[in-house]
PDBQT receptor file of N, H, CA, C and O in Angstrom, charges set to zero:
ATOM      1  N   MET A   1     -12.147 -15.211   4.870  1.00  0.00    +0.000 N 
ATOM      2  CA  MET A   1     -11.136 -16.219   4.855  1.00  0.00    +0.000 C 
ATOM      3  C   MET A   1     -10.588 -16.399   3.425  1.00  0.00    +0.000 C 
ATOM      4  O   MET A   1      -9.386 -16.475   3.171  1.00  0.00    +0.000 OA
ATOM      5  N   GLY A   2     -11.480 -16.454   2.607  1.00  0.00    +0.000 N 
ATOM      6  H   GLY A   2     -12.457 -16.392   2.813  1.00  0.00    +0.000 HD
ATOM      7  CA  GLY A   2     -11.097 -16.661   1.115  1.00  0.00    +0.000 C 
ATOM      8  C   GLY A   2     -10.184 -15.692   0.706  1.00  0.00    +0.000 C 
ATOM      9  O   GLY A   2      -9.110 -16.021   0.204  1.00  0.00    +0.000 OA
ATOM     10  N   LYS A   3     -10.505 -14.535   0.872  1.00  0.00    +0.000 N 
ATOM     11  H   LYS A   3     -11.378 -14.268   1.280  1.00  0.00    +0.000 HD
ATOM     12  CA  LYS A   3      -9.645 -13.257   0.387  1.00  0.00    +0.000 C 
ATOM     13  C   LYS A   3      -8.302 -13.546   0.851  1.00  0.00    +0.000 C 
ATOM     14  O   LYS A   3      -7.379 -13.608   0.040  1.00  0.00    +0.000 OA
ATOM     15  N   ILE A   4      -8.086 -13.761   2.309  1.00  0.00    +0.000 N 
ATOM     16  H   ILE A   4      -8.836 -13.711   2.969  1.00  0.00    +0.000 HD
ATOM     17  CA  ILE A   4      -6.695 -14.043   2.706  1.00  0.00    +0.000 C 
ATOM     18  C   ILE A   4      -5.957 -15.079   2.161  1.00  0.00    +0.000 C 
ATOM     19  O   ILE A   4      -4.756 -14.938   1.930  1.00  0.00    +0.000 OA
ATOM     20  N   ILE A   5      -6.609 -16.198   1.911  1.00  0.00    +0.000 N 
ATOM     21  H   ILE A   5      -7.585 -16.313   2.098  1.00  0.00    +0.000 HD
ATOM     22  CA  ILE A   5      -5.936 -17.305   1.214  1.00  0.00    +0.000 C 
ATOM     23  C   ILE A   5      -5.670 -17.091  -0.194  1.00  0.00    +0.000 C 
ATOM     24  O   ILE A   5      -4.761 -17.722  -0.732  1.00  0.00    +0.000 OA
ATOM     25  N   GLY A   6      -6.367 -16.273  -0.836  1.00  0.00    +0.000 N 
ATOM     26  H   GLY A   6      -7.106 -15.761  -0.399  1.00  0.00    +0.000 HD
ATOM     27  CA  GLY A   6      -6.244 -15.969  -2.073  1.00  0.00    +0.000 C 
ATOM     28  C   GLY A   6      -5.052 -14.916  -2.331  1.00  0.00    +0.000 C 
ATOM     29  O   GLY A   6      -4.359 -15.076  -3.336  1.00  0.00    +0.000 OA
ATOM     30  N   ILE A   7      -4.814 -13.933  -1.527  1.00  0.00    +0.000 N 
ATOM     31  H   ILE A   7      -5.377 -13.803  -0.711  1.00  0.00    +0.000 HD
ATOM     32  CA  ILE A   7      -3.891 -13.209  -1.528  1.00  0.00    +0.000 C 
ATOM     33  C   ILE A   7      -2.581 -13.922  -1.140  1.00  0.00    +0.000 C 
ATOM     34  O   ILE A   7      -1.501 -13.659  -1.668  1.00  0.00    +0.000 OA
ATOM     35  N   ASP A   8      -2.750 -14.791  -0.233  1.00  0.00    +0.000 N 
ATOM     36  H   ASP A   8      -3.628 -15.005   0.196  1.00  0.00    +0.000 HD
ATOM     37  CA  ASP A   8      -1.506 -15.602   0.081  1.00  0.00    +0.000 C 
ATOM     38  C   ASP A   8      -0.970 -16.285  -0.799  1.00  0.00    +0.000 C 
ATOM     39  O   ASP A   8       0.246 -16.215  -0.978  1.00  0.00    +0.000 OA
ATOM     40  N   LEU A   9      -1.905 -17.235  -1.664  1.00  0.00    +0.000 N 
ATOM     41  H   LEU A   9      -2.893 -17.292  -1.519  1.00  0.00    +0.000 HD
ATOM     42  CA  LEU A   9      -1.322 -17.883  -2.562  1.00  0.00    +0.000 C 
ATOM     43  C   LEU A   9      -1.125 -16.977  -3.859  1.00  0.00    +0.000 C 
ATOM     44  O   LEU A   9      -0.130 -17.173  -4.557  1.00  0.00    +0.000 OA
ATOM     45  N   GLY A  10      -2.049 -15.987  -4.198  1.00  0.00    +0.000 N 
ATOM     46  H   GLY A  10      -2.857 -15.828  -3.631  1.00  0.00    +0.000 HD
ATOM     47  CA  GLY A  10      -1.923 -15.236  -5.169  1.00  0.00    +0.000 C 
ATOM     48  C   GLY A  10      -2.762 -15.746  -6.464  1.00  0.00    +0.000 C 
ATOM     49  O   GLY A  10      -3.672 -15.081  -6.960  1.00  0.00    +0.000 OA
ATOM     50  N   THR A  11      -2.366 -16.931  -6.915  1.00  0.00    +0.000 N 
ATOM     51  H   THR A  11      -1.627 -17.472  -6.512  1.00  0.00    +0.000 HD
ATOM     52  CA  THR A  11      -2.997 -17.589  -7.898  1.00  0.00    +0.000 C 
ATOM     53  C   THR A  11      -4.434 -17.884  -7.655  1.00  0.00    +0.000 C 
ATOM     54  O   THR A  11      -5.307 -17.739  -8.511  1.00  0.00    +0.000 OA
ATOM     55  N   THR A  12      -4.658 -18.364  -6.271  1.00  0.00    +0.000 N 
ATOM     56  H   THR A  12      -3.948 -18.481  -5.576  1.00  0.00    +0.000 HD
ATOM     57  CA  THR A  12      -6.052 -18.913  -5.795  1.00  0.00    +0.000 C 
ATOM     58  C   THR A  12      -6.795 -17.609  -5.704  1.00  0.00    +0.000 C 
ATOM     59  O   THR A  12      -8.016 -17.614  -5.861  1.00  0.00    +0.000 OA
ATOM     60  N   ASN A  13      -6.158 -16.515  -5.468  1.00  0.00    +0.000 N 
ATOM     61  H   ASN A  13      -5.166 -16.510  -5.341  1.00  0.00    +0.000 HD
ATOM     62  CA  ASN A  13      -7.096 -15.153  -5.482  1.00  0.00    +0.000 C 
ATOM     63  C   ASN A  13      -8.026 -15.158  -6.593  1.00  0.00    +0.000 C 
ATOM     64  O   ASN A  13      -9.170 -14.791  -6.327  1.00  0.00    +0.000 OA
ATOM     65  N   SER A  14      -7.740 -15.535  -7.905  1.00  0.00    +0.000 N 
ATOM     66  H   SER A  14      -6.811 -15.833  -8.121  1.00  0.00    +0.000 HD
ATOM     67  CA  SER A  14      -8.297 -15.391  -8.887  1.00  0.00    +0.000 C 
ATOM     68  C   SER A  14      -9.547 -16.367  -8.660  1.00  0.00    +0.000 C 
ATOM     69  O   SER A  14     -10.670 -15.870  -8.573  1.00  0.00    +0.000 OA
ATOM     70  N   CYS A  15      -9.374 -17.670  -8.568  1.00  0.00    +0.000 N 
ATOM     71  H   CYS A  15      -8.462 -18.074  -8.639  1.00  0.00    +0.000 HD
ATOM     72  CA  CYS A  15     -10.437 -18.708  -8.147  1.00  0.00    +0.000 C 
ATOM     73  C   CYS A  15     -11.342 -18.324  -7.033  1.00  0.00    +0.000 C 
ATOM     74  O   CYS A  15     -12.560 -18.498  -7.057  1.00  0.00    +0.000 OA
ATOM     75  N   VAL A  16     -10.757 -17.857  -6.179  1.00  0.00    +0.000 N 
ATOM     76  H   VAL A  16      -9.767 -17.716  -6.159  1.00  0.00    +0.000 HD
ATOM     77  CA  VAL A  16     -11.653 -17.384  -4.924  1.00  0.00    +0.000 C 
ATOM     78  C   VAL A  16     -12.459 -16.336  -5.405  1.00  0.00    +0.000 C 
ATOM     79  O   VAL A  16     -13.648 -16.379  -5.088  1.00  0.00    +0.000 OA
ATOM     80  N   SER A  17     -12.038 -15.336  -6.153  1.00  0.00    +0.000 N 
ATOM     81  H   SER A  17     -11.072 -15.301  -6.410  1.00  0.00    +0.000 HD
ATOM     82  CA  SER A  17     -12.939 -14.096  -6.469  1.00  0.00    +0.000 C 
ATOM     83  C   SER A  17     -13.874 -14.694  -7.551  1.00  0.00    +0.000 C 
ATOM     84  O   SER A  17     -14.891 -14.024  -7.730  1.00  0.00    +0.000 OA
ATOM     85  N   VAL A  18     -13.773 -15.614  -8.179  1.00  0.00    +0.000 N 
ATOM     86  H   VAL A  18     -12.946 -16.158  -8.033  1.00  0.00    +0.000 HD
ATOM     87  CA  VAL A  18     -14.682 -15.931  -9.235  1.00  0.00    +0.000 C 
ATOM     88  C   VAL A  18     -15.622 -16.756  -8.543  1.00  0.00    +0.000 C 
ATOM     89  O   VAL A  18     -16.783 -16.727  -8.952  1.00  0.00    +0.000 OA
ATOM     90  N   MET A  19     -15.303 -17.568  -7.462  1.00  0.00    +0.000 N 
ATOM     91  H   MET A  19     -14.360 -17.592  -7.130  1.00  0.00    +0.000 HD
ATOM     92  CA  MET A  19     -16.300 -18.497  -6.661  1.00  0.00    +0.000 C 
ATOM     93  C   MET A  19     -17.106 -17.551  -5.824  1.00  0.00    +0.000 C 
ATOM     94  O   MET A  19     -18.334 -17.618  -5.885  1.00  0.00    +0.000 OA
ATOM     95  N   GLU A  20     -16.516 -16.672  -5.045  1.00  0.00    +0.000 N 
ATOM     96  H   GLU A  20     -15.519 -16.618  -4.996  1.00  0.00    +0.000 HD
ATOM     97  CA  GLU A  20     -17.237 -15.796  -4.306  1.00  0.00    +0.000 C 
ATOM     98  C   GLU A  20     -17.913 -14.393  -5.203  1.00  0.00    +0.000 C 
ATOM     99  O   GLU A  20     -18.793 -13.646  -4.776  1.00  0.00    +0.000 OA
ATOM    100  N   GLY A  21     -17.349 -14.318  -6.297  1.00  0.00    +0.000 N 
ATOM    101  H   GLY A  21     -16.634 -14.925  -6.644  1.00  0.00    +0.000 HD
ATOM    102  CA  GLY A  21     -17.963 -13.351  -7.302  1.00  0.00    +0.000 C 
ATOM    103  C   GLY A  21     -18.024 -11.947  -6.431  1.00  0.00    +0.000 C 
ATOM    104  O   GLY A  21     -18.979 -11.208  -6.670  1.00  0.00    +0.000 OA
ATOM    105  N   ASN A  22     -17.152 -11.576  -5.529  1.00  0.00    +0.000 N 
ATOM    106  H   ASN A  22     -16.377 -12.176  -5.335  1.00  0.00    +0.000 HD
ATOM    107  CA  ASN A  22     -17.047 -10.360  -4.910  1.00  0.00    +0.000 C 
ATOM    108  C   ASN A  22     -16.168  -9.404  -5.802  1.00  0.00    +0.000 C 
ATOM    109  O   ASN A  22     -16.535  -8.271  -6.115  1.00  0.00    +0.000 OA
ATOM    110  N   GLU A  23     -14.926  -9.992  -6.194  1.00  0.00    +0.000 N 
ATOM    111  H   GLU A  23     -14.627 -10.911  -5.939  1.00  0.00    +0.000 HD
ATOM    112  CA  GLU A  23     -14.054  -9.088  -6.961  1.00  0.00    +0.000 C 
ATOM    113  C   GLU A  23     -13.588  -9.755  -8.176  1.00  0.00    +0.000 C 
ATOM    114  O   GLU A  23     -13.444 -10.975  -8.255  1.00  0.00    +0.000 OA
ATOM    115  N   PRO A  24     -13.359  -8.935  -9.111  1.00  0.00    +0.000 N 
ATOM    116  CA  PRO A  24     -13.181  -9.452 -10.543  1.00  0.00    +0.000 C 
ATOM    117  C   PRO A  24     -11.763 -10.244 -10.841  1.00  0.00    +0.000 C 
ATOM    118  O   PRO A  24     -11.532 -10.695 -11.963  1.00  0.00    +0.000 OA
TER     119      PRO A  24
């Protein structure tokens, strides 16, 4: 779900990726 929200907002994607640590 985090990835979908991140992609949707775009900016959040960076925050989500850092929090999840899955993508750079």
